[in-house]
N, C-alpha and C positions, 0 to 999 in steps of 0.2 A: 274346574279345570281352566287354566289360562289359555286364551287364544294366542295365536302367533303374534298378534298386535300387542297384547298385554305383556307378553314376554319381552318383546322388543323395547317397550316403554320401560319395563322394570330394569332391563339390562342397561339401557341408555342413560337412565336417570341415576342409577346407583353411584357411578363415579362422580357425577356432578354433585350429588348430595354429600358424598364422602369428602370430596375436595373442599366443599364449603364448611364441613365440620372441622377439617384440619386448618383452614385459613380464617374461619370466623368463630365458630362455636367454642373450640378448644382454647384459642388465644384469649377470647373474652373471659372464659372461665378462669384461666390461669392468672391473668392480670388482676381481675376483680377479686379472686380469692386471696391472692398474695396481699393486696391492699387491705382486704377485710381482716386478715390475720394480724396485720400491724395495728389496725384500729382496735381489734378485739383485745389484744394483749395490753395496749395502753389503757383502754377503758377498764379492763379487769384489774390492772395494777392500781389504778386510781381508786377504785372501789375497795380493793383489798387494803390499801394504805389508809382508807377512811379520811381522805382529805375533804372536808365538809362541802365547800363551795363546788369544787370540781366533781365531787361525787354526785351532788344534786344535778349538775349539768349532764353527767353521764347517764343518770337514771332517766332524765327527761329525753335524752337522745334515744335510749333503748325503748322507752315507752312509745315514742312517735313511730319508730321504724318497725317495731314488732306489732304495733296496734293498727297499722294501715296496710292495705293490700299492696303487694309489689307492683302490680300493673298500674295502680293509681300513682304510685311514686314515679314510675317511668313517665307517665303522662304529664305529671306536674313538672318534672325536670326538663323534659324535651319540648312539650307544647306550652306549658304554663309559663316557664321562665322567659320564653321568647316574647311574651306580652310586656315584660318589663325591661326588654333590651338585652337579655342574656341569651345569646344564640349558641347552641351546642350542636356539633355533628352527632349523628345517631350513635356511633360507637363510643365516643367519650361519655356521652350521656348515660349509656347503658353501664359502662364501667363504674361511673360515679354512683349510680343507684344500686347496682348489685354489691358494690363494696360496702356502702353504708348499711344496706339492708342485712347483708350476711354478717357484717361486723357486729351488729347489734345482737344477733342470735349467738354468734361465737363468743362474744364477750361474756355472756352469761355462763356458757360452758367453761370457759377459762377461769372465771371468777369462782365457780363452784369447785373446780379442780384445785385452785389455790387454797381455798378454805379447807379442802380435804387433807392437805399436807399437815402433819402434826405440828403444833405450835413450837414444840421443842426443837425442830429443825432450824427455825429462825433464831431462837435463843442460842442454840449451839454455835451457829455461824458467827453471831455477834460476840460470843464468848471466845471464839477462836481468833478474834481480832479483825474480822471482816466488817466492813461498813454495812448499813442497811441495804443499800442497792447491790453491793457485791453479794450479800447473802441471798437476796431475791433472785438475782440473775444466775448465780452459780449453784445454788442449792435448791431453793424453793420452786422457781419457775420450771427447771428441767423435770422435776418430779411431777409437777402439775400437768405439764404438757404430755407426759407419758400417760397419765390418767385420762386426759382429754382427747387423746389421739383417735380412739374409735368414733367418738361423737363428732369430732371435727372432720374426719374423713367422710362420715355420713353426710355432713353438711356440704362437702365438696361434691359428692355424687348428686345430691339434690340440686345444687347450683347448675350442674351440667344440663339437667332437664329444665330448670327454670329459665335458662337463657333463651329458650324458645319464645318466651314472652317478649323478648326484645324485637321480634319480627313485627310487633305492633307499632314500633317507632322506626321501622324500615332499616334496622340493622342487618347487614348482609350476612346472615348466619344460615344454618341448615334449614330451618323451617321456612324462612323467607324464600330460599331457593326452591323448596318444594311447592310453595304457593304459586310461584311463577311457572313451574312446570305444569301444575294442575290447571292453570289458566289457559294453557295451550292445548293440553291433551284431554281435559275434562274427566280424567280418571282419578277422582278424589280418593276413593276407597283404597285402591292399589297404592297410590303414592304416599298417602298419609300412613298407611300400614308399613310401607317401606322405610319411611323416615323414623317411625317408631322402632323398627328393627335396628336401625343404626344407633339410635339412642340406647337401646337395650344392649347392644354389643359394647358400646363405650362404658356403660354402667357396669357390665359384667367384668370387663378388664379392670376397672377401678376397684371393684369389690375384691377381686383376686389380689391386687396390689395391697389393699387394706389388710387382707388376711396375712399376707407375707410380712407386712410391717408390724402387725400385732404380735406375730410369733417371734420376730426379732427383738421387739421391745420386751416381751415376756422373758426371753432367753437372757438378755442383758440384765434384766431386773433380778432374776434368780442368781445370776453370776455375781452381781454387786452385793446381793443379800448374803 
């Protein structure tokens, strides 16, 4: 049972955490994921086109960012680069790291989806007079993105939770605010459970949106079929 003091702390801290989610956690997620999707599509298309030199560069990029911990990447960009004169504010540093990290994972998802599109689709587009790029962007990529949608949305949900790591480089996001409140109240169990609840609420909303999106894509897919 909560005492009156604990209830007051819970009630007082909730709007502070939620506000920080709206002004820190969610903007960080949206900006970083949007950039990650641009990176993912470009990297996936380069590999799909099998451009030798560029493909090797893309594989190296994916190898580095999938093979090292996200937290280490944050430390390298924020703390490490300062040693060679590259000074970044916490938020831009987090955006760069999350974009590059998530872009590497999403690139593999998009690449696999591109390869799942029947080769005849590419040939049919070119036979219809479309250029290679027109065929890719008008025919192949839309089909691939429909296939990749569930996995990409799962990546988005994971990123919302992973942004909590940015508190380690003092990004003003939800977990960072929680740490500050804990430092004043010393109620770590209550407050960390509370911030976990907010993450759960956000993830549940996104999961519902994912379900709606998948149903609409399936409907349009059957309609086109």
